[in-house]
C-alpha positions as CSV (number, residue, x, y, z in Angstrom):
1,M,46.3,185.2,76.9
2,S,47.6,186.0,80.3
3,R,51.1,184.6,80.8
4,I,50.7,184.6,84.5
5,G,47.1,183.4,84.6
6,K,47.5,180.3,82.5
7,K,50.1,178.8,84.9
8,P,48.5,176.6,87.5
9,V,49.4,177.2,91.2
10,E,51.2,174.1,92.5
11,L,50.2,173.0,96.0
12,P,53.3,171.8,98.0
13,S,52.9,168.9,100.4
14,G,51.1,169.8,103.6
15,V,48.9,172.4,101.9
16,T,45.3,171.7,101.0
17,A,42.9,173.9,99.0
18,S,39.1,173.7,98.8
19,V,36.8,175.7,96.5
20,S,33.2,176.5,97.3
21,G,31.6,178.7,94.7
22,Q,33.9,181.7,94.1
23,T,35.8,181.3,97.4
24,I,39.0,179.3,97.8
25,E,40.3,178.3,101.2
26,V,44.0,177.4,101.6
27,K,45.2,175.5,104.7
28,G,48.9,175.1,105.5
29,P,51.3,174.6,108.4
30,K,51.4,178.3,109.3
31,A,47.8,179.5,108.8
32,T,44.5,179.3,106.9
33,H,43.6,182.0,104.4
34,S,40.7,182.4,102.0
35,F,40.0,184.6,99.0
36,T,36.8,185.3,97.2
37,A,37.3,185.8,93.4
38,T,35.1,188.0,91.2
39,D,32.5,186.4,88.9
40,D,34.9,187.0,85.9
41,V,37.1,183.9,86.7
42,T,36.6,180.3,87.7
43,L,38.6,178.6,90.4
44,S,39.2,174.8,90.4
45,V,41.5,172.3,92.1
46,E,43.0,169.7,89.8
47,E,45.7,167.2,90.6
48,N,47.4,169.0,93.5
49,A,47.2,172.4,91.7
50,V,44.8,175.3,91.6
51,V,43.7,176.4,88.1
52,V,42.3,179.9,87.4
53,T,40.4,180.3,84.1
54,P,38.5,183.4,82.7
55,R,34.8,183.4,82.0
56,G,34.7,185.1,78.6
57,K,37.0,187.3,76.6
58,S,36.2,190.7,78.1
59,K,39.0,193.0,79.2
60,R,37.9,192.8,82.8
61,A,37.9,189.0,82.7
62,R,41.5,189.0,81.4
63,Q,42.5,191.5,84.1
64,Q,41.0,189.5,86.9
65,W,42.5,186.3,85.6
66,G,46.1,187.2,86.2
67,M,45.3,189.1,89.4
68,S,43.3,186.2,90.9
69,R,46.1,183.7,90.1
70,T,48.6,185.9,91.8
71,V,46.4,186.3,94.9
72,V,46.0,182.5,95.1
73,Q,49.8,182.1,94.7
74,N,50.3,184.6,97.6
75,L,47.9,182.6,99.8
76,V,49.9,179.4,99.1
77,T,53.2,181.1,99.8
78,G,51.8,182.7,103.0
79,V,50.6,179.5,104.5
80,T,53.9,177.7,103.8
81,E,56.8,180.2,104.1
82,G,55.2,183.5,105.1
83,F,56.2,187.0,104.0
84,K,58.9,189.4,105.4
85,K,59.6,193.1,104.9
86,E,62.7,194.8,106.3
87,L,62.9,198.5,107.0
88,E,66.0,200.5,107.8
89,I,66.1,203.7,109.8
90,V,68.6,206.3,108.8
91,G,69.2,209.5,110.8
92,V,70.9,210.8,113.9
93,G,68.8,209.9,117.0
94,Y,66.2,208.0,114.9
95,R,65.5,204.5,116.5
96,A,62.9,201.9,116.9
97,Q,62.1,199.6,119.9
98,A,59.6,196.7,119.9
99,Q,57.6,196.2,123.1
100,G,55.1,193.5,122.7
101,K,52.3,194.7,120.4
102,I,53.6,198.3,120.3
103,L,56.5,199.6,118.2
104,K,58.1,202.7,119.7
105,L,59.6,205.0,117.1
106,S,61.9,208.0,117.9
107,L,61.9,210.0,114.6
108,G,63.0,213.5,115.5
109,L,59.4,214.6,116.3
110,S,58.5,216.4,119.5
111,H,57.1,213.1,120.8
112,D,57.7,209.3,120.4
113,V,55.4,207.5,118.0
114,N,53.7,204.4,119.4
115,F,52.7,202.3,116.5
116,E,50.1,199.6,117.3
117,V,50.9,196.3,115.5
118,P,47.7,194.7,114.1
119,E,46.8,191.0,114.5
120,G,48.4,188.6,112.1
121,V,51.7,190.5,111.9
122,T,54.8,190.3,114.1
123,V,57.2,193.3,114.3
124,T,60.7,192.9,115.7
125,A,63.6,195.4,116.1
126,P,66.8,193.4,116.3
127,K,68.8,196.6,116.1
128,P,67.7,200.2,117.0
129,T,67.9,201.0,113.3
130,E,66.2,197.9,111.8
131,I,62.6,196.8,111.7
132,I,61.5,193.4,110.5
133,I,57.8,192.8,109.7
134,E,56.7,189.1,109.3
135,G,53.3,187.5,108.6
136,T,51.3,185.1,106.5
137,D,49.2,187.7,104.6
138,S,51.2,189.5,101.9
139,Q,48.8,192.5,101.7
140,L,48.8,193.0,105.5
141,V,52.6,192.8,105.8
142,G,53.1,195.3,103.0
143,Q,50.5,197.7,104.4
144,V,52.0,197.6,107.9
145,A,55.4,198.4,106.4
146,A,54.0,201.2,104.3
147,N,52.2,202.6,107.4
148,I,55.4,202.6,109.5
149,R,57.4,204.2,106.6
150,E,54.8,206.9,106.3
151,W,55.9,208.4,109.6
152,R,59.2,209.6,108.1
153,K,59.7,209.0,104.4
154,P,63.4,209.2,103.3
155,E,64.3,212.7,102.1
156,P,66.5,213.1,99.0
157,Y,69.2,215.4,100.4
158,K,70.7,213.4,103.4
159,G,68.6,210.2,103.0
160,K,67.2,210.5,106.5
161,G,64.0,208.6,107.3
162,I,62.6,205.1,107.2
163,K,63.3,203.2,104.0
164,Y,63.0,199.6,102.7
165,K,66.2,197.6,103.1
166,D,66.6,197.2,99.3
167,E,65.3,200.7,98.4
168,Y,67.6,203.1,96.6
169,I,67.1,206.8,97.5
170,F,67.9,209.1,94.6
171,R,70.1,211.8,96.2
172,K,70.0,215.5,95.2
173,E,72.8,217.9,95.4
174,G,72.4,220.8,97.9
175,K,72.5,224.5,97.3
176,K,75.5,226.1,95.6
177,K,77.1,229.3,96.7
């Protein structure tokens, strides 16, 4: 039995969920999101909670059970609180500047990087060495953070690059004489 899958997803006040076939639509104060589950699970709304149950005992059904429940939980969290990722820029001369829907990054390259921010996500740079990504879709927020980090991953010798705020960079010792 899936420990995650068997727990129902509680719907807080102000959040409604409706199921039609394999698609669930969650409406909340911040946004409306929907998710289409595979045929291996059944979605149902019972007493202010969403219940996910597997259809059968196959390995795929058990895998989809826990994953589908987590996706529904992320939908509920997204429409109520939203998601947030914080990035930190480390390096001399490395900085970020948010200008509307474009994030301007100076990362020691021969040119500045103009990163286009997709719809549904807001990117702010309160300090030149800090980037905050916020949105209601967990997957989109994480993907945007990963795409920004991809421009200059942290290197292990000096730790220069773009890293997540809570990320630990394993440092290596330099050359010996």
